Phi, psi and omega in degrees: 000318179296322179294319179296318179296321178297317179298317180297318179297317178299318180297317180296318180296314180296318179296319179295319178296319180297319179296319180296324181292340182272355179291129181268115182266129182244094180283160172295125182301143179300323180297324178290321177297315182298324185274328195230357182263117181242147188257175179307141180082000170289148177209158178221128178253120182248151175244131173292120187291342179265312185268338184082357180290138180258153178216140180252124172259123182219160181254113182255355178225151181295145174302149182251125178261133179208185179216155178218176180211145174269337179203178184291343185261356184234134173232122189243124177278143175214156180231125178252129177247108179285140183238154172244141180142172183267356183258309180237153176234357181192143165248150185212129173227153182209172180270011178253132179282176176302145181299334182258014179213142181269356186222001182266116180256131193252146167258117183257134177243122180266119182259149175292324185284330182199118179206164179215125179053236185285344181149183182254135177303117182247341178199136183230132178255129178244153180278344180265183181251014179286167180236170177054046176294151176244153177190181180187166179216153173227148177204180185234078184284345184213039174056034177062023176285150182255136357274153181191135173289131187247340184201172175219158175229131181237155176215138174280123183261003177133181182218136179263130175280345174209130184217131182235133176217126180051039179082356177268133182248139180228137184286327185218120179225124177262144179249120179237129176252127177245127178257139180244150171295136181301144181298333187244034172232149182270181186298333186263001180217065184273112180280340180055044178281328183281132181208159176226131172261123179249124172257113188236132176254119181304131180081352181242323179115193180281128183253342177202142180224132176236119184246129175241118190204161173278123182255004184282329182058037172207189186284352178255106185297146173226101187284146177209150174240126180232145179220151178228140179233147185287131177261315179200161184200163172210120183242145176236125177241000000 
């Protein structure tokens, strides 16, 4: 009896080790870290192009690295960067690509004015050399209760080899437009009126943001366009 029990224990241990070895680990790509991971004490000062009011987005705590999984065979690394300021409250990068793309890794920026789940796709890195990639994500931030933004669609609109804003010059700036389902439309009638244009410089951050959104917060839409441009910054990687 003792020998049989020993054999069973050995089989369980070997089986458990074999199962652990089959887990697919997905780290955050190094290219995404180089372009989009910013450390404590980094800051960006933006000016509202209409009102002239300035706002500072800054990192007062170190980014947090963790992992999650969709199933027993996948382990996905992600990094959350908490932010202080009235424009953004979080940056997020992970080792999982867009659900509609096998190679697009996203930098997500969570805005106070409009956001969904971990954030809105603001910059996407692809392994190929093609342009104008398309993609999208869906999630369940509020248990499908109405009204609620449920998904986003993004498209790369191009890249600037030289970009200047408020006297600041950047060698490379990518433009990504993300469309959101309207807050006051249901799943079967998505107008996709709400959108954000993100101008992002790898290793420097967001240099310009243009937001088109409903500001009424009721069933009668009131459209508005707001934009912010970078005045000064200091980044630590």
